[in-house]
MILO-98212 format. One line per field, with one value per atom (N, C-alpha, C, O, CB): residue number from 1; residue in three letters; atom name; x, y, z. Coordinates in steps of 0.001 Angstrom, whole numbers, plus 500000, padded with zeros to 6 digits. Glycine has a CB too. Layout:
<rs>
i: [NUM, ...]
aa: [ALA, ...]
at: [CA, ...]
xx: [X, ...]
yy: [Y, ...]
zz: [Z, ...]
</rs>
This chain:
<rs>
i: [1, 1, 1, 1, 1, 2, 2, 2, 2, 2, 3, 3, 3, 3, 3, 4, 4, 4, 4, 4, 5, 5, 5, 5, 5, 6, 6, 6, 6, 6, 7, 7, 7, 7, 7, 8, 8, 8, 8, 8, 9, 9, 9, 9, 9, 10, 10, 10, 10, 10, 11, 11, 11, 11, 11, 12, 12, 12, 12, 12, 13, 13, 13, 13, 13, 14, 14, 14, 14, 14, 15, 15, 15, 15, 15, 16, 16, 16, 16, 16, 17, 17, 17, 17, 17, 18, 18, 18, 18, 18, 19, 19, 19, 19, 19, 20, 20, 20, 20, 20, 21, 21, 21, 21, 21, 22, 22, 22, 22, 22, 23, 23, 23, 23, 23, 24, 24, 24, 24, 24, 25, 25, 25, 25, 25, 26, 26, 26, 26, 26, 27, 27, 27, 27, 27, 28, 28, 28, 28, 28, 29, 29, 29, 29, 29, 30, 30, 30, 30, 30, 31, 31, 31, 31, 31, 32, 32, 32, 32, 32, 33, 33, 33, 33, 33, 34, 34, 34, 34, 34, 35, 35, 35, 35, 35, 36, 36, 36, 36, 36, 37, 37, 37, 37, 37, 38, 38, 38, 38, 38, 39, 39, 39, 39, 39, 40, 40, 40, 40, 40, 41, 41, 41, 41, 41, 42, 42, 42, 42, 42, 43, 43, 43, 43, 43, 44, 44, 44, 44, 44, 45, 45, 45, 45, 45, 46, 46, 46, 46, 46, 47, 47, 47, 47, 47, 48, 48, 48, 48, 48, 49, 49, 49, 49, 49, 50, 50, 50, 50, 50, 51, 51, 51, 51, 51, 52, 52, 52, 52, 52, 53, 53, 53, 53, 53, 54, 54, 54, 54, 54, 55, 55, 55, 55, 55, 56, 56, 56, 56, 56, 57, 57, 57, 57, 57, 58, 58, 58, 58, 58, 59, 59, 59, 59, 59, 60, 60, 60, 60, 60, 61, 61, 61, 61, 61, 62, 62, 62, 62, 62, 63, 63, 63, 63, 63, 64, 64, 64, 64, 64, 65, 65, 65, 65, 65, 66, 66, 66, 66, 66, 67, 67, 67, 67, 67, 68, 68, 68, 68, 68, 69, 69, 69, 69, 69, 70, 70, 70, 70, 70, 71, 71, 71, 71, 71, 72, 72, 72, 72, 72, 73, 73, 73, 73, 73]
aa: [MET, MET, MET, MET, MET, MET, MET, MET, MET, MET, LYS, LYS, LYS, LYS, LYS, GLN, GLN, GLN, GLN, GLN, ILE, ILE, ILE, ILE, ILE, ASN, ASN, ASN, ASN, ASN, THR, THR, THR, THR, THR, VAL, VAL, VAL, VAL, VAL, SER, SER, SER, SER, SER, ASP, ASP, ASP, ASP, ASP, VAL, VAL, VAL, VAL, VAL, ALA, ALA, ALA, ALA, ALA, SER, SER, SER, SER, SER, ASN, ASN, ASN, ASN, ASN, MET, MET, MET, MET, MET, ALA, ALA, ALA, ALA, ALA, ALA, ALA, ALA, ALA, ALA, VAL, VAL, VAL, VAL, VAL, SER, SER, SER, SER, SER, GLU, GLU, GLU, GLU, GLU, GLU, GLU, GLU, GLU, GLU, GLN, GLN, GLN, GLN, GLN, SER, SER, SER, SER, SER, ALA, ALA, ALA, ALA, ALA, SER, SER, SER, SER, SER, THR, THR, THR, THR, THR, GLN, GLN, GLN, GLN, GLN, GLU, GLU, GLU, GLU, GLU, ILE, ILE, ILE, ILE, ILE, SER, SER, SER, SER, SER, ALA, ALA, ALA, ALA, ALA, THR, THR, THR, THR, THR, VAL, VAL, VAL, VAL, VAL, GLU, GLU, GLU, GLU, GLU, THR, THR, THR, THR, THR, LEU, LEU, LEU, LEU, LEU, ALA, ALA, ALA, ALA, ALA, GLU, GLU, GLU, GLU, GLU, ASN, ASN, ASN, ASN, ASN, SER, SER, SER, SER, SER, ASN, ASN, ASN, ASN, ASN, GLU, GLU, GLU, GLU, GLU, VAL, VAL, VAL, VAL, VAL, ALA, ALA, ALA, ALA, ALA, LYS, LYS, LYS, LYS, LYS, GLU, GLU, GLU, GLU, GLU, SER, SER, SER, SER, SER, GLY, GLY, GLY, GLY, GLY, GLN, GLN, GLN, GLN, GLN, VAL, VAL, VAL, VAL, VAL, GLU, GLU, GLU, GLU, GLU, GLN, GLN, GLN, GLN, GLN, CYS, CYS, CYS, CYS, CYS, ALA, ALA, ALA, ALA, ALA, GLU, GLU, GLU, GLU, GLU, VAL, VAL, VAL, VAL, VAL, LEU, LEU, LEU, LEU, LEU, ALA, ALA, ALA, ALA, ALA, THR, THR, THR, THR, THR, ALA, ALA, ALA, ALA, ALA, SER, SER, SER, SER, SER, ASN, ASN, ASN, ASN, ASN, THR, THR, THR, THR, THR, LEU, LEU, LEU, LEU, LEU, SER, SER, SER, SER, SER, GLU, GLU, GLU, GLU, GLU, TYR, TYR, TYR, TYR, TYR, MET, MET, MET, MET, MET, SER, SER, SER, SER, SER, LYS, LYS, LYS, LYS, LYS, PHE, PHE, PHE, PHE, PHE, LYS, LYS, LYS, LYS, LYS, ILE, ILE, ILE, ILE, ILE]
at: [N, CA, C, O, CB, N, CA, C, O, CB, N, CA, C, O, CB, N, CA, C, O, CB, N, CA, C, O, CB, N, CA, C, O, CB, N, CA, C, O, CB, N, CA, C, O, CB, N, CA, C, O, CB, N, CA, C, O, CB, N, CA, C, O, CB, N, CA, C, O, CB, N, CA, C, O, CB, N, CA, C, O, CB, N, CA, C, O, CB, N, CA, C, O, CB, N, CA, C, O, CB, N, CA, C, O, CB, N, CA, C, O, CB, N, CA, C, O, CB, N, CA, C, O, CB, N, CA, C, O, CB, N, CA, C, O, CB, N, CA, C, O, CB, N, CA, C, O, CB, N, CA, C, O, CB, N, CA, C, O, CB, N, CA, C, O, CB, N, CA, C, O, CB, N, CA, C, O, CB, N, CA, C, O, CB, N, CA, C, O, CB, N, CA, C, O, CB, N, CA, C, O, CB, N, CA, C, O, CB, N, CA, C, O, CB, N, CA, C, O, CB, N, CA, C, O, CB, N, CA, C, O, CB, N, CA, C, O, CB, N, CA, C, O, CB, N, CA, C, O, CB, N, CA, C, O, CB, N, CA, C, O, CB, N, CA, C, O, CB, N, CA, C, O, CB, N, CA, C, O, CB, N, CA, C, O, CB, N, CA, C, O, CB, N, CA, C, O, CB, N, CA, C, O, CB, N, CA, C, O, CB, N, CA, C, O, CB, N, CA, C, O, CB, N, CA, C, O, CB, N, CA, C, O, CB, N, CA, C, O, CB, N, CA, C, O, CB, N, CA, C, O, CB, N, CA, C, O, CB, N, CA, C, O, CB, N, CA, C, O, CB, N, CA, C, O, CB, N, CA, C, O, CB, N, CA, C, O, CB, N, CA, C, O, CB, N, CA, C, O, CB, N, CA, C, O, CB, N, CA, C, O, CB, N, CA, C, O, CB, N, CA, C, O, CB, N, CA, C, O, CB, N, CA, C, O, CB]
xx: [572765, 573688, 574093, 575288, 572916, 573152, 573136, 572972, 572958, 572163, 572840, 573094, 574513, 575029, 572240, 575411, 576909, 577349, 578304, 577372, 577009, 577395, 577558, 578667, 576073, 576412, 576261, 577253, 578070, 574348, 577066, 578398, 579654, 580387, 578530, 579914, 581942, 581678, 582668, 582887, 580708, 580711, 580993, 582163, 579069, 579791, 579892, 581421, 581926, 578615, 582196, 583072, 584607, 585673, 582984, 584443, 585299, 585068, 585973, 584892, 584026, 583650, 584237, 584774, 582406, 583928, 584442, 586164, 586905, 583464, 586523, 588098, 589096, 590275, 588475, 588050, 588341, 588588, 589610, 586804, 587272, 587345, 588582, 589303, 586047, 588378, 589321, 590732, 591666, 589591, 590528, 592745, 592416, 593416, 593486, 591052, 591511, 592117, 593029, 590183, 591412, 591280, 592813, 593438, 589301, 593278, 594615, 595764, 596757, 594883, 595051, 595785, 596425, 597383, 595579, 595157, 595092, 596150, 596824, 593477, 595405, 595939, 597818, 598460, 594740, 598172, 599341, 600456, 601681, 599005, 599504, 599912, 599836, 600692, 599217, 599088, 598744, 599911, 600462, 596896, 600258, 601208, 602450, 603164, 601157, 603084, 603971, 604508, 605663, 603540, 603099, 603417, 603929, 605082, 601876, 603169, 603546, 604766, 605455, 603079, 605020, 606626, 607614, 608535, 606976, 607395, 608254, 607968, 609015, 608264, 607148, 606888, 607942, 608810, 605783, 607502, 608251, 610079, 610788, 607286, 610495, 611622, 612250, 613220, 611439, 611509, 611619, 611596, 612631, 610568, 610958, 610467, 611762, 612395, 609031, 612104, 613288, 615002, 615764, 613374, 614898, 615926, 616134, 617258, 616002, 614737, 615269, 615533, 616135, 614943, 615171, 615161, 616682, 617108, 613560, 617339, 618474, 619479, 620540, 618664, 618815, 619854, 619389, 620430, 619207, 618359, 618076, 618797, 618758, 616508, 619274, 619695, 621426, 622045, 619505, 621767, 623165, 623312, 624119, 623204, 622283, 622400, 622450, 623282, 620591, 620920, 620974, 622997, 623694, 619123, 623052, 624389, 625540, 626657, 625012, 625563, 626446, 626696, 627724, 626196, 624706, 624738, 624971, 625415, 623249, 624748, 625053, 626534, 626834, 624674, 627664, 629030, 629477, 630327, 630162, 628661, 628805, 628530, 629247, 627544, 627556, 627404, 628040, 627965, 626469, 628862, 629283, 630900, 631828, 629312, 630834, 632624, 632310, 633097, 633271, 630839, 630828, 630197, 629963, 630324, 629880, 629842, 631414, 631614, 629123, 632167, 633580, 634344, 634844, 634226, 634060, 635166, 634556, 635267, 635075, 633002, 632636, 633215, 633720, 631357, 632999, 633425, 634679, 634927, 633695, 635493, 636803, 636994, 638184, 637830, 636500, 636723, 636208, 636727, 636326, 634920, 634483, 635159, 635401, 633299, 635721, 636636, 637562, 637360, 637706, 638270, 639046, 638621, 639374, 639667, 637308, 636717, 636565, 635927, 634653, 636992, 637271, 636207, 636229, 639189, 635261, 634358, 634967, 634320, 633096]
yy: [641478, 642234, 643580, 643863, 642531, 644402, 645408, 645772, 646883, 645768, 644151, 644186, 643865, 644821, 643393, 642959, 643229, 644415, 644788, 642491, 645166, 646425, 647188, 647659, 647153, 647291, 648541, 647364, 647884, 649457, 646173, 645553, 645593, 645463, 644564, 645814, 646109, 647659, 648285, 645425, 648336, 650124, 650009, 650099, 651172, 649769, 650037, 649429, 650119, 649477, 648274, 647794, 648783, 648814, 646088, 649160, 650305, 651771, 652529, 650337, 652395, 653109, 653084, 653967, 653029, 651903, 651671, 651232, 651718, 650443, 650527, 651053, 651752, 651809, 650884, 652487, 654381, 654940, 655326, 655385, 654836, 655706, 655570, 656390, 655653, 653594, 653139, 653839, 654299, 650906, 653742, 654044, 655779, 656483, 653392, 656538, 657832, 658166, 658913, 658761, 657488, 657332, 656157, 656509, 656457, 655397, 654896, 656297, 656498, 653885, 657083, 657712, 659201, 659898, 657457, 659225, 660253, 660270, 661047, 660388, 658019, 658211, 657668, 657082, 656833, 657988, 657554, 658946, 658874, 656569, 660305, 661353, 661972, 662775, 662018, 661657, 662296, 661361, 661975, 662160, 659760, 659157, 659614, 659642, 658038, 660118, 660827, 662119, 662543, 660998, 662806, 664331, 663699, 663777, 665591, 663243, 662286, 662049, 662527, 660929, 661225, 660684, 661868, 661973, 659661, 662808, 663818, 664546, 664564, 664643, 665087, 665512, 665344, 666085, 665000, 664013, 663259, 662736, 662270, 662059, 662929, 663573, 664543, 664438, 663996, 665740, 667070, 666911, 666832, 668009, 666877, 666577, 666066, 666650, 665144, 665065, 664071, 664693, 664655, 663417, 665328, 666374, 667514, 667990, 666732, 668199, 668816, 668643, 669517, 669404, 667405, 667015, 666123, 665752, 666042, 665819, 665411, 667129, 667221, 664376, 668175, 669889, 669633, 669612, 671906, 669436, 670077, 669076, 669504, 670403, 668028, 666781, 667428, 667650, 665000, 667570, 668327, 669559, 669683, 669129, 670277, 671631, 671008, 671216, 672862, 670122, 670054, 669046, 669032, 668949, 668626, 667751, 669089, 668772, 665471, 669647, 670611, 671709, 672318, 671123, 671798, 672692, 671466, 671813, 673729, 670263, 669609, 669687, 669759, 668508, 669656, 669426, 671253, 671570, 668733, 671967, 673244, 673488, 673992, 674094, 673020, 672630, 671826, 671830, 672258, 670904, 669588, 670621, 670392, 667446, 671387, 672157, 673103, 673225, 673219, 674001, 674724, 674369, 675287, 675785, 672964, 672546, 672169, 672446, 671910, 671512, 670801, 672243, 672245, 670716, 673266, 674625, 675350, 675850, 676139, 675227, 675396, 674513, 674863, 675303, 673200, 672476, 673052, 673398, 670980, 673033, 672827, 674507, 674640, 672260, 675317, 676868, 676583, 677049, 678268, 675721, 675288, 674660, 674812, 674560, 673812, 672785, 674052, 674234, 671127, 674785, 675557, 676383, 676958, 676242, 676430, 677247, 676081, 675028, 678063, 676399, 675343, 676245, 677476, 675237, 675465, 675601, 674980, 674960, 675031]
zz: [792097, 791099, 791765, 791852, 789625, 792230, 792261, 794067, 794597, 791211, 794848, 796063, 796184, 796762, 796765, 795910, 795608, 795232, 795914, 794674, 794388, 793880, 795553, 795808, 792635, 796683, 797237, 798489, 799250, 797494, 798510, 799445, 799534, 800514, 799444, 798264, 797884, 797922, 798301, 795770, 797655, 797854, 799273, 799647, 797494, 800337, 801540, 802056, 802941, 802218, 801641, 802332, 801779, 802394, 802089, 801107, 800348, 800902, 800553, 798733, 801724, 802090, 803792, 804460, 801617, 804063, 805404, 805442, 806297, 806044, 804690, 804648, 804523, 804871, 804355, 803708, 803830, 805287, 805855, 803290, 805677, 806609, 807787, 808356, 807133, 807855, 809429, 808880, 809537, 809859, 807294, 806637, 806823, 806683, 803864, 807136, 807392, 809131, 809487, 806964, 809768, 811351, 811442, 812443, 811972, 811001, 811113, 811249, 811949, 809676, 810211, 810005, 810276, 809940, 809339, 811176, 811783, 813474, 814151, 811848, 813452, 815040, 814903, 815775, 816395, 813909, 813526, 813183, 813093, 812264, 813018, 813163, 814832, 815205, 812149, 815464, 816637, 817664, 818578, 816995, 817431, 818005, 817802, 818804, 817751, 816416, 815877, 816455, 816429, 814813, 817136, 817799, 819150, 819575, 818016, 819578, 821000, 821313, 822215, 821011, 820460, 820458, 820376, 821186, 819083, 819325, 819531, 820752, 821399, 818455, 821305, 822400, 823537, 823998, 822642, 823820, 824677, 824354, 825246, 824762, 823070, 822647, 823295, 824046, 821656, 822895, 823969, 825292, 825954, 823857, 825562, 827404, 827922, 828801, 827797, 827409, 827519, 828036, 829003, 825880, 826431, 826417, 827052, 827214, 825511, 827583, 828736, 829767, 830391, 828983, 830368, 831761, 831554, 832648, 832312, 830683, 830719, 830941, 831558, 829245, 830311, 830315, 831805, 832461, 829203, 832608, 833416, 834876, 836030, 833191, 834575, 835363, 835651, 836691, 834238, 834265, 834096, 835352, 836273, 832384, 834967, 835527, 837613, 838496, 834800, 837599, 838981, 839558, 840573, 839404, 838609, 839576, 839048, 839459, 838781, 838735, 838718, 839796, 840093, 837702, 840565, 841710, 842790, 843885, 841920, 842611, 843517, 844058, 845250, 843161, 842689, 843164, 843854, 844686, 841546, 843210, 843705, 845802, 846666, 842627, 845831, 847244, 847941, 849170, 847453, 847179, 848102, 848244, 849019, 847056, 847555, 847474, 848578, 849517, 845703, 848496, 849769, 851131, 851917, 849488, 851492, 852122, 853313, 854496, 851443, 852374, 852095, 853278, 854403, 849793, 852261, 852661, 854199, 855071, 851107, 854215, 855473, 856605, 857671, 855446, 856063, 857344, 857997, 859152, 857047, 856688, 857003, 857649, 857932, 855527, 857845, 858748, 859468, 860482, 858443, 859831, 861662, 862056, 863254, 862158, 861471, 862579, 862969, 864170, 861768, 862606, 863487, 864537, 865322, 862856, 864531, 866306, 867576, 867586, 866153, 868106, 869495, 870233, 870209, 870392, 870901, 871778, 873054, 874101, 871308]
</rs>
């Protein structure tokens, strides 16, 4: 009978340890997902800024091209 009690106790201890490890892993995954979301938002913001800069550069390029077309060599 004592052996069975020890076996049940060992199983319960192992289950508790596994539960703690699972909880720690879940917290780590949650933190990673949160970081990914923050980084994704930052990339989206910076992509918008890059798009705006590209539009300004395209306008400047067109203007310069118009000015240059007026010169004769």
